[in-house]
N, C-alpha and C positions, 0 to 999 in steps of 0.2 A: 473733541472728537476724542471717540472713546480708542485706545489704542487695541487693534487688531494682530498684535504681534505675538502676545501671551498667548489670547484661545489657540492660532495656529500653531504655536509650540510645543502646546499641552495635546491638543491634538495626532502630531505628528508622534510626540512620545508613547501615544496611547497606541497608536498604530502598531510602531516597532515592537512595542511589548507586546502585544498578541501577536504579532506575524511570529515571534521567535518563543515565544510559548507554543502556539500550535507546531512551528518546526518542529521541536525537538521532542513533543510529546507524539509525534506522529511519523517521524522519517526513520529509518534505517540510518545508522551510522556506520554497521559493519556489517559483516556476513556472518553466517553461524558458520561452523566449521565442519558440524558432523552432516552426514546425510540423514534424513527422516523416514520412516515407513509410510510408505504410500497413504496403506489403509488408515493413518488418521486423521487424513488432510479433509476436511471437508469443501475448503474453495481456497482460491487464491484472489490478489490482487497485484498492482503495475506501479511501480515507483518510478518518477524518471528525475531525474538528477536536476531537470532542468525546471522544476517549480519545487525550487528553495530545499531541497534536501541533496544529501552531499555526494551522493552513489543511484547509480539504477538498482532497482532490486526487484525481484518475484520476490510477495509476502506470501506466504502459506498460512493458512489458519486452518487451525485444527481444530479436532471436536470439542477439547476440551476450552476451547474461547482463546489458543496464545496465539502469537504469530511468531513465525520463521522467517527471517531476513533471509533471503538467499541469492546466491550469484546468479543471474540469469546465464553467466556464458559459460555455466556447468553442463556437460549432456544430460547428466538426470535428473536437473533442474529442467530444460526446457521439454524432457519424456516425460515427467509430474503433467507438465502445464497439456501438452496433446493425449494424454490420457484423460485430465479433467473436462478440456472440450469434446472427446468423443462422448463420456458419459452425459455431456449436456446435451447433446446431437442425439445421443439415442432417447433420454427424456422429453426431447420436444417430439421426436416422432412420434412416439409414444401418446403424447397429448394430445397433437395433431389429429390420430385418429380416433382418439374418443367421442362418443355423438355427444 
């Protein structure tokens, strides 16, 4: 009988390595210390610490393609999120009215 132990161990190690690589490359590990100007922001995404990331964060995406990890507990961060949501709503309303 062929031992199944070696392939299972290999698959497990490969899975752990892939998850570790994805987590470290995609997760914010700390917050930026300064406030960024609103006009440079293109959009945002949300990081949840339950998704294998160490902290909750709002990740602002800039027009230059950079990512800024920010603390969702800060008032300016949530103000920016709300402003982006309002801008998206305006674009939606204009698009829905177009023939």
